[in-house]
N, C-alpha and C positions, 0 to 999 in steps of 0.2 A: 603540618609537615613541617618540622622541624629540622632545618640543613643538618646534614650529617647521619639522620637517623634511620637511611635504607639498609637494609641488610643488604651484606657483599654480594649477593646474586641471588636473582627471582629463578623458581624454575620458569614462570611463563612472564613475560611483559607485553603488554596489549596495549595496541595505539590504538584510542577510538573508547568511549563507553555509550555507544548507540547499542542500539538492536542486537546486533552483532558482536560487537565488546561486551558487552555486560554480560551477553549469556553465558560467552567463552568463559570468561571471569567467574563466575558463578559454577559454573561445572566443573571447570579445573580444579578451583578450590573446593568445591566437596569431593573430589577422588585422589585431594590429599597435598596437591600443589600447593606452593606458594606462590602467589600472583599479585601482581602489580597493575594499576589501570593508569594510562596517563591521557587527561581529557582535559581541552583546554577551553570547555563551554560546560554545559549540564551535565552530568548523569542525566543517562536514557537516550542523549542523541536525538535525533531531527522527530523521530516515530512519537515517542514519548513528548515531547517540549513543543515542537511546533508544525508535527505533520499527523501522523495515525490517531494519536490519542486527543489531541483537542479538536483535529475535525469529527473524530465519532461523536464526541459530545456534543460539539455544536449543531454536528447536523442531526442527532436524536430528538432535541430541543424545537430544532427548526422543523422537524417531520412532524411533530406530535402539532404541533399549529397548523403545520397544511393540511393533517389528517382533519385536525376537527373543522379547521375552517370549510374542508371540500364534504364535510359530513351533513346532508341535509338534516338528519336527525336532531343536530346541534343548533339551537338559534339564537339570535343577540351577537352583538358586538364583540370581536373578537381581537387581542390587539397582543403582539409581541414584546416581551420586555426583554430587549437587547441587553441590558444592564444583568437581569440575571441569568441570561445566557452566559456572558461572560463570566459570571462567579462559579457559574456551575463549571464550567470550562477549566477555571484554575484550580479549584476544589478537587476535580478527578485529576487534571495533570500533576499536583504536588502532590496526590496522594500515592499514584503508582512510582513517581521519582524518588517520594520518601521510601517508600517500600523499597525499593532497587538499594538506595544508601544504607537502611538499616540491615540490607541482608550481606551488602559486604563488610559493614560494621561485622556484625553475627560472625562473619566466616574469615574476618582478619585480612580481608583483601586492601594493600595499599592503594591509596587515590595518587596519584601526582597532577596538580593543575598543570597546563603548559601544553604547544606544540609540539610533538614529539619529531625529535630528527634523529636518524637510522646513521649511525658509523661506527664500523668497524666491530662489530660483535657488542656496540652497546645503544642506548638511546639517551639521547640528552633532551633534558624538558625540565622546564622550571629552578635552572639553576642545580639540577640534579644529572647524574652519570647514572642510569639503571643499566647495569648488567642482567644479563637472563640467558638460559639454557635453550629455551625456544621465545621470539616473538609473533605474535601473530600482527598483523595489519587489519584495520578494523576501521579508517578512517571514514566510511560511507561517502557520501557525493554533494557534491554542491550546483546550484541553479547555473542552468546556461544562460545566461539575459546577453543578447546582442550587444555590443557596445555603440549601436547606432542609436540606443535610447539614453545611454547616457544615465544620470543621476536628477530622482527628484522628491521631494515627497509624497507626491502624487502616485508616483512608482511604488509597487510591492510584488515582489514573489509570493511563494506560497506561506512561507515562515511569516512574512507581514501580515497577509490577510488573516492565518488564524491567531494572532496575536492583537488584532485590532483591540481596542477597546469600545469602537461605532461604529456599527453598520454605516457604510455608506449610503448616499442617497440613489449614485448611481454609479454603475461600474464597467469598465470595458475590459474584457478579458484578452488576452492576447495569444492562441494556441488553443487548439481542438482538441488537445492528447486528454487522457485521462485527469491529470491534476487541472486543467481549466474546466473542464465539463464536470470534475466535481464542484469548484468551485460553484459552476453556474448555475447549478443544481442547487446548491444550498442559496445562495441568495435569491433565484428564482421562487425559489418558497416560501422565502420572506417578502417577497411582493417588493424586491429592489428593481429598479429600470437596469435591466443587465443587456450585455451587447459580446458574443464571441466574433474573432475576428479570426480567421483562421483559413486556409484552403482546402484542409484537411477538419475530419469530423474522426473524432475518435480511428485515426488509422491503425490496420490491423484487425480492427475490431471485424467479425463477422456483419454484412451489412444487413441482416434480420434483425440482428440484436442493436446494432448502433442507430437503426432507424427509429424503434421503439424510443430511445433515449431522446433523438430527437425530437422525435412526436413531442413528447410530453416536456422539451423545454420550451418548443414554440409556445404549447398549449395554456404554459404558463408566462406568458409574456417575451420569453428570449428572445431577443432577435440574432440571428448568424449569418454572418456577414463573410460570404465565402472568397474571402482575399488574403492577401500577404498584407501584413503591414510593414512601414519601410522604415518607421525609426519611432522619435520625438521630441518635440520641438519645446519641450519645457513647459507646457501647457496645455496640448493636445497632440493626437495618436495620427500619426501619419499611415493615413493607407492609399496606397496607390496616387491619386491627384485630390484626393480629400484629405480633409483632417475632421475627426472626432473628439468630441470632448467628453468626457466623466469625471465624477470627481476622486474616483482612483482607476490607475489603469494597472491590473495586473496580468505580470508579462509569466507565464505558463509554459516557456518555451524549451520543455527539455530538463535534464539533469545531465549530469558527468560524474564520472570516478574524482573524488577527492583525494588524489594521489598524492602521497609525502615529498615531501621536498630531495630534488634527487632523484625522482623514478620515475617513469616515463609510461610504464605499463608495468602489471602484475597479471601474466598470466600463471593459472594455476592448473593442476594436475587433480585426478577422482580424490587425491588426499588432503588439498586442498595447499597444498603446497607452491612456494614458488621456489625454494630451493630448501639445501638442508638447512633444517634448523630454524626458514623462516614460511611463515603461513598467512594468506589473505582471505579474507572472506566478508562477504556481505554487498553493498553497493559498489565499492571499490573495485570489486573482480568484474563489475560489467550487469548485464540485463541478465534476467528482471530482475528491479531496482526496487524488492517488497520486503516488509519486514519477516515475513516467514522463513523467506529464505535464508535473510540474516542470522535470525536467530536458529533456525536448523544447523547453519554450517559453524556458529559459535560452538553448538552444542557438540558436532563431528567432530571441528578443530582439537577443542580439551581432551576429547576421549583419545582420539590419534596419539597427541603429544604423551598421553597419560600411557598410552602401550597400546592399547584396545586393537581391537581389527575391525573398525567401522572402516564406510567411504562416503560420500555424496553424492547423492543420485538425483538428477536435476530430470527425471521424465515425470514427475508429477507435482511441479513446484504451480501451487493455486496462484492465477490473478485476480482480484476482486474491485470492479470498479461500481465506485457509491454513487450511480445515478439512479434516476426515477426511467424504469424501472433497473434494480441494479442488475450487474452484469459478471458473470462468472466462466474463464477460461481454464482448463486444466487440459494437458496431454495435449497430444496429436491429433488430427484431422485425418490421418490415415487410413484407408480401408473403404467400408461402408459405412453408409449414413441413415441416420431416422432421424426426421425431425416429428416432435411431440409436441401440439399443441392445446393449451389448458381448459379452452373457452367450455369445455363438457364436464370439469371436474368440478364438483362440492366447491374445493377451493376458490376459485375462482369468480362462480355466481355469489359467493357469500362474502368475497372480498371486492367485489367490483373491483377484479384487476386481472388478467392473462398474464401468460408465461409461455416461453419458447425451451424447451429442452431439443437440444441435438448433440445425440450419441452415436460416436463412432466407434466400429468396431471389425475387427481384421479375425475371421475362421471363429467368430463367436466370441473371441476376448476383447475387452471394452478398450479402447485406447486413449480416448478424449470423450471429456463433454464440456460442450457448451451452453449454456444456461441463461436466460432473463426473465425475471421477474421480482415483484416487490417480496425483499427480506432472503433473496436467491445468493447471498452472499454464506449463507448458512446451509447450504449445499455443498460448499467448498471443500470444506471434510471430507463427506461421502466419497466426493467425485473425486479426490485426490486417492482413498483409499482403495477404489473399486481399481486403479490404476496400476497401485504401488503393489497389492494385492493380485494381479494379474486375473480379476474376477474373469468370470463369462459372463455371459448376457441369462443362462440360467441361477446365476450366483447372484444376481439382484433383483430377476423378477418374481423368486422364491423367498426376500426378501420382504417378509410384513412392513410396510408402514403406516402410520397412524393417518386414520381417515376423518376430517377434511385437512391436507396439510397439503403444501406446496412440494412437499419430496416426495409426495406419491407419484409427480410427475418423472423422475428419477424411473423408479420403478415402474410404470407404464411405456415409457420408451422403449425400456426395453422388452417391455410384450411385443407392443408395437413392431419389433425388430423380429419377433417373433411370429408374428402373426396370431398372435393370441389376446390381444387389447380388446376390452368393454367398451372403450370409450374413444376408441377411432375404428371403426368398424369398416370393412371392406367388403363391396357385395361379393361374391361366389364369380 
């Protein structure tokens, strides 16, 4: 970027080039608006570079190893080549980031490097003053590591873990939330000596579902210590009166909005507006901090600025937790509940795995879905669609699902709710 080469004013200036920001930028530009993106780090943000994408790439490699090692039909010694795992992670991450950067170039989206500061109708960043008609804050979230932990090469947050070049021989994970349990699942499948230290395990998740993930980790040899970590002495983790040692200490005690300088909170309305001509989207506006929400909000914000009559609806945001088995939570738990277990399905018998589907409905209308099973994250889209469209139980039960597959379980749950199931027989 050459100093002084910016237009006098952009239609849209976006602070942050992560999932929310780049989605807003691409959509706004495709609608004919001039767009500037202010990003201090890598385009793609946490999701593309340090979380969702590298995590998925690593997870797929490790999962393939784990399945092969667990399969009695496969014989011989198997070894996980971590260098190849990291090579594939980097290839995937670089390609996706490159695709976004290419789209920016094709669409003529300006990228200004630096940390943006809002100042009286303009954004100051990278030695430039960016003037705009409308601005979007999409600055994401940052890790919330307690100050009692200090700093050390042994201490990592999730970004540090997913950026590792070498797998640790042992690891202690502080925090039993989604991020910590997902990392523990990767390490457990890779055969790494792993300990989770947390008084809670997947708080907020249905106990029946979280119990499956906990048992799976225990079966892998992951140790779960239901205590609170008090701090770090520079070498060992302090847990009440004990000290625990591990090659790496991975702190996953939550995320907090990455609020721009001078801003203490960002309440938004259904049009994602903070105030006139100022919008906020993604993690910076709070929970749930998931990329699917951020990307959708980016698209909606761009369309609103372009004059379209749209709004953001939070009722069907899917949360996918990549444990073993995977867990999906969509919608609410109001109304009546039906629980379907897949142990009699052909899918379960063929894959030697079980799943649970909990379907919530009120007056026959599907309000929520909670499920746990191998590959359950692939059900999140269908579950969201059912809730978004206000589907009736009959809509789901009359829709044919391929056999034998996990998504049959959704159909069977709706049939069970209507006393029509052929897999959960109730005596007369």
